N, C-alpha and C positions, 0 to 999 in steps of 0.2 A: 526299725535297726536290720540292718545289716546277715544275711544268709551267706552264710559262710560251705566251703566243700571241701574237703578234703584230699590231690591230688595224690595216685599212690606213690608218686617221686615224695612230697612231699612227707606221706605215714611215714615210707620208707628210713628219708633225713630225720625224722621227729624219730623214729625205733632207734636210730643208729645213736644221735649226739646228743638226747633229749631223755626221756624216756626213763633211764636209771639214777640222772642226777632231781633230786627231789626237787627239793630248791629250787633249780633252773626248773622243774617242770610246774612246778608249784607260779612260779612269775610268767612263764609260759601262758597260762589257765585265767591269770588274773587280767596278761594284759588284750590276749586274743576278747574276754568277754570288756572290756574298757573297747574293744576294736567294735564288736560289734553294737552301743550306743551310743560310741560318742567320736569316732573314727579322728576326726581334728583335736583329740587331747594331745595336749601339747608336748606328754608324759613317751607317745607312741614315737613323738620322730618316722611317720610318715612325710615319705617322698615318693617324687615320681626316680626311676635309673634312668642309666643311660648304658649307650656306650652297645654291644651283643644284645643287652637285654632292656634297652629300651623299648620304654610300653608297657612296660610293668612298674611295682612299686613295690615298698618295702617298708614294714616299720619294725619300732625299736622292741626286743624284752627285756636285753640289759643292753648295759654300751656298746658290747662289738654284738651281741647276737640279734638276731633280728628274722622274722616272715617275709620270704618274697612271694609277692599274689600279682592278680589280677579283674579286673571288675567283666564282669558278665554278663551281669545288669546293672541300671542304679542301683539297687537294693543286693546284689546273691555279690560276689566275690566268689574268686577257690583260689584256695593254698598251695602254691604252687613249689618253695621250696623252704627249709628251716636252718641256722645255725650261722658262726662264725660270717664274718664279712666273704672272711681268706675260703671257705666250701660253701658259700654258694654263688662265688664271682664266673 
C-alpha cells in the first residue's frame, strides 16, 4: 500500500477547488483510496507529465480533474496539486 503526504499547495488547492463540492469531494476520496491500493487501475489513468512538469505524474479524479504527485520513495508519494487540467498546469 502506498503512503501519501499532502503538500501545503495541495491542501490549499483542495480547499479552494474541491472541499465545497460534495460530489467531487467523495469522488476524490474514492480515487485516492483506489490509488493507494491499486495505482495501475485503469480508472485512474495514471500517467507521467511532460514539459515544465516533467518528472511528476498525475491521475484522474474525473474526466478533467486530476491530482499531480511525485514519488518520494517506492511506497511513499506526495500530492502536490489538485484541479482541472488548466488549474494545475
